C-alpha positions as CSV (number, residue, x, y, z in Angstrom):
1,X,19.1,4.8,-21.2
2,X,17.2,7.8,-22.1
3,X,16.1,10.7,-20.0
4,X,12.4,9.7,-21.0
5,X,12.9,6.0,-19.8
6,X,14.1,7.0,-16.3
7,X,11.5,9.1,-16.0
8,X,9.0,6.7,-17.1
9,X,10.4,3.9,-14.6
10,X,10.6,6.0,-11.6
11,X,7.1,7.3,-12.5
12,X,5.6,3.5,-12.8
13,X,7.8,2.4,-10.0
14,X,5.9,5.1,-7.5
15,X,2.7,4.2,-8.9
16,X,3.2,0.9,-8.1
17,X,4.5,1.5,-4.7
18,X,1.6,3.8,-3.8
19,X,-1.0,1.0,-5.1
20,X,0.7,-1.6,-2.7
21,X,0.5,0.9,0.1
22,X,-3.1,2.1,-0.1
23,X,-4.9,-0.8,0.9
24,X,-3.4,-1.0,4.3
25,X,-3.3,3.0,4.8
26,X,-6.7,3.2,3.5
27,X,-8.2,0.4,6.2
28,X,-5.8,2.1,9.0
29,X,-7.4,5.3,8.5
30,X,-10.8,4.1,8.3
31,X,-10.4,2.1,11.7
32,X,-8.6,5.0,13.3
33,X,-11.6,7.5,12.6
34,X,-14.0,5.1,14.0
35,X,-12.3,4.2,16.7
36,X,-11.7,7.8,17.4
37,X,-15.2,8.9,16.9
38,X,-15.9,5.8,19.2
39,X,-13.7,7.0,21.9
40,X,-15.4,10.5,21.6
41,X,-18.6,9.3,22.0
42,X,-18.1,7.1,24.8
43,X,-15.2,9.3,26.6
44,X,-13.0,6.7,27.0
45,X,-9.7,7.7,26.4
46,X,-7.6,4.5,26.7
47,X,-4.3,4.6,24.3
48,X,-4.0,1.2,23.8
49,X,-7.4,1.2,22.0
50,X,-6.3,3.0,19.1
51,X,-3.6,0.3,18.4
52,X,-5.2,-3.1,18.7
53,X,-7.9,-2.4,16.1
54,X,-5.8,-0.9,13.7
55,X,-2.9,-3.7,13.8
56,X,-5.7,-6.3,13.5
57,X,-7.5,-4.4,11.0
58,X,-3.9,-3.8,8.8
59,X,-3.2,-7.4,9.0
60,X,-6.7,-8.7,7.8
61,X,-5.7,-6.3,4.7
62,X,-2.5,-7.3,4.0
63,X,-3.6,-10.7,4.1
64,X,-7.0,-9.9,2.0
65,X,-5.1,-8.0,-0.5
66,X,-2.0,-10.2,-0.6
67,X,-3.3,-12.1,-3.9
68,X,-3.5,-8.4,-5.9
69,X,-0.5,-7.1,-4.4
70,X,1.8,-10.5,-5.5
71,X,0.1,-10.0,-8.7
72,X,1.0,-6.3,-8.8
73,X,4.6,-6.8,-8.3
74,X,5.2,-10.0,-10.4
75,X,3.8,-7.9,-13.5
76,X,5.9,-5.1,-12.7
77,X,9.2,-7.2,-12.3
78,X,8.3,-8.9,-15.2
79,X,7.7,-5.9,-17.5
80,X,11.0,-4.8,-16.1
81,X,13.1,-7.6,-16.8
82,X,11.6,-8.7,-20.2
83,X,12.3,-5.0,-21.4
84,X,15.7,-4.9,-20.2
85,X,17.2,-5.1,-23.9
86,X,15.2,-2.4,-25.1
87,X,16.3,-0.1,-22.0
88,X,20.0,-0.8,-22.5
89,X,20.2,0.8,-26.3
């Protein structure tokens, strides 16, 4: 294993991890901002109001993006496993 392979492998692994987490993080951020604006406008300072919409939105995002996320993970793993003989040299 060369240094170039290891750097490329870890770079690709980090990219895949970021791409897998971005839909849920983005939806959670968007819903959090919207709920915060709603709370500021209405002066409702209920702590549970921030958690329930975020949990539901992230759950919906997981269900909506699951096929794409699974395909991304399968492609990364397939690429890794099919190229093992070339990595060992």
